[in-house]
N, C-alpha and C positions, 0 to 999 in steps of 0.2 A: 581376849580369849587365854589360856594357856596352855603349855606342854613341855613336858621336860626333854622332848627331841629337839634340839633350835631346830635344825631343817625343818624337818615338816611342821614347825608352826611354821618357820621363816613361810612356806607354799601354801599354807593355808590362808595367809595373810593375804599373796598376792592375787589370791581364786578371788577375796576382798577388795581389789585393785578397787573400783568401782565405787565403793562408798569409803574412799583414803580420808583420814582424819578424823572420822569416826569410829575408826579399829586400831584398837592396843591391844600390843602383845606384851608377855613375860612369858621367860624360860624359868619354870617351879616344878616343883619335884613335889607334887602330893604329900606324899609321905614325913616332910618334911613342915611342921604346923609355922615354924617362922615364917614360910616362904609364903604357906599359904595366908595366913596372917595377914602380911604387908602386902600382898595382892591386892586382896579387898580393901586393906586403908586402902590402898592407893589406887583404887577404883573410886572408890568413895570419898575420896580426897580432887578427884580429877573432875569430879562429874556434878560432887556437891551431895549427892547421898545415892543410895544401893536400889534398885528399885528389885530387880530378880538376877537366884546365883544362880548359877545350874551347875551343880556336881557331876559330870558329866564321867571323870580317871576312872580307868577302870580296864583290868587285865583278865584273859581266863589261864587256865589251870589247866595241868596235861590230864587225858581220856583215862583216868586210870582209878579202879577200887580203892575205896574209902582207905582200905586196910595196907592199902598197898605205899599210901603216901606218904609225904614227913613233915615233923613239926615244923622243917624251915619251909614248906611248902605254906603253911599254914600261915608263917608269919607273914612273908610274902606277898600271900593276896588279900589278906584284912588292915596291910599297910597301908598296899595300894587302896582296895576297894569300898574299903570300910571304915580305919580311919582319919582316910583322905578326904571321906565326907565328911564326917566328924570333925575336922579341923577346918572346914569352910564353915559349917554350920555355925560352930562357935565362936567365929569369926563377924559370923553375918546377921545375926540372932540380934545384940550389942545397936548395932545400926540403923536395923530394921526397927527396932524397938524404938529407940530413941527418935525416930522420924515419924512413927504411928502406923509403919505400914512397911507394907515388902511380900515376895513371893520367892519361894526357897524349891529350887526343883531338884530332888536325887535322882539320878539313875542307877538301876536295879534290873530285871530281867525278869521275862517272862519264867524263868527256873527259877525267881523269888517269891514266885505263887506255886508252882508245881514241884515236883523234885528231879533234878537233875539226875537221873543214874548216871553212875563215870562220870559224874561232875561233880564229886561230895562237896569240893573244898564250894566254890565257887555258886552253887547252888544256896548252901548255907550261908552264903555272906550275905546274897543279893537275899534269901530271906530275912536276915537282920537288920539291912537297907530298908526295906520296909516294912518291918517290924517298926524301925525308929523313925521314920517317914507319918508313919499313923499314930505312932502317938506324940507326933510332935505338931500334928494337923489339929487336935483338938486343944494341948498346951499353949500352943500361941494364936488359938482365933479369936479370943476376944484382945489381943492388940495387933489383930487389923495384918498380921504375916500368915498369908496360905503357907501350903506347904503340898507341894505333890512329890509322886516317885513316878517314874517310868517304867515298864517292862516291855520291854522290845521283848520280840520269836527274833529273826533272820532275819538282819540288816548287814548292806555289804559294807563295812568298817575297817578299818586295819587291827582291830583284836583280833578276826581271823588267823593275822598272820603274826600276832605279837606276841610275843613270850613274855612270861611276870617278870623276868626283869630286863627287860625294852632291847631286846633282840626282833627285829624281822626280818621275817622271808617271804616272802610273796608265796602263799596257800596254790597248792596244786589245787585245781576243779572239782574235784572231785570230793575238796574235805567242804564243800560249799554246798548248802542247801539245795535244789532246783527253786524253795517259793521265797529267796531273798529278794525282799525290796532295796533300793537306794537311801542314802541317807538324804540324800534332800526330799525325796516322799513322807521319810521318815520328821527331818525337821520338822517339814510343812505339821505335819499329826502333831505331833510334842506341840509346837506354837499355837495351833489352832486351842487342842487343849488345857493351856499354861493359861490362853485366853480368857478358858471358860471357867478356873479354878478347875478345873478337876483335880478332885482326889491320886485316883490312880491311872493313869496313861495307859490303855494299850495298842501296840504299836506293832503291826506287821501281821499278812495276810489271814495268819493261825491262832495269834495269840488270844483271840476272844476264844476262841473255839478253846483250847489247850486249858483255860481257867476253867471255863464254864464246864465243862464234862468232868476234868479233875474234882472240882467241886457238887458235882452232881452221884461222884463216886461211882458211877454208871458197869458194869461187870464188863459188859465192852471196853472204856476207857481202862481198867483195870487191868486190861488183858493186854492190852496196846505198851500202856508199861513195861512191863515183867517182858513184855514180845523185843525192846525198845531195848534193857538191861542186860535178857540173853544175848541179843546183836551184839553191846558191847562186851557182855563179856568173850565172845568168840575172838570179837578185834584185837580187844588189852590180848588174850592167849596167844593168835596167830603175832602180833607183833616182837610178844615175847622169845617164840619161836626164830623168827627170822632171824633176831637182834643174836641168839644164840650159835647160831651158825658162823 
């Protein structure tokens, strides 16, 4: 397991102390291809093979209209949420190809399947992760390399308080949805679906409903998305007004 925050990584390793000797950690910045490559090479060398790769690193962006985002914001989120995934894939596929099997699991989001209004950068990139994963699933099938993409809705994790540049601030209760599930519950679902080689893994209480309703293009769901957009606009305009005072 890897994290760019050494302190957080050490805490995670400590929580897995019951599995001492089986847990190996490394401080890695997924925006650095050489670090990701070395991590995966070391894991394969230590264990003699690479069975599963989880590309899970990710950050969220600001809740603002796309027109008010900056190109730097696009670059930061793409470096972590897309290039980080691609670096993992580029390092893992040759190893899995040589050993004749493997499984790549990429974390996207429910916002990679439906529009993330006022989260446009994040949603756009997560759509790219879904598309990348689905293409690879077919391209690597005859090499016996499975590919899954995880699309969570609301899961209790550090992403709620993490800035794109890595600063963490404890989120207020108001910013976390009522339907959030624990990280442990999400992990249990993900591992069960990975074992079944499920292509798109939906995680969270409302993930399947959101996906199905959006694809059905019902008038009620269109209105639901429009109302969410209007709420986002009101919240954004209120925050701009407060900051100008």
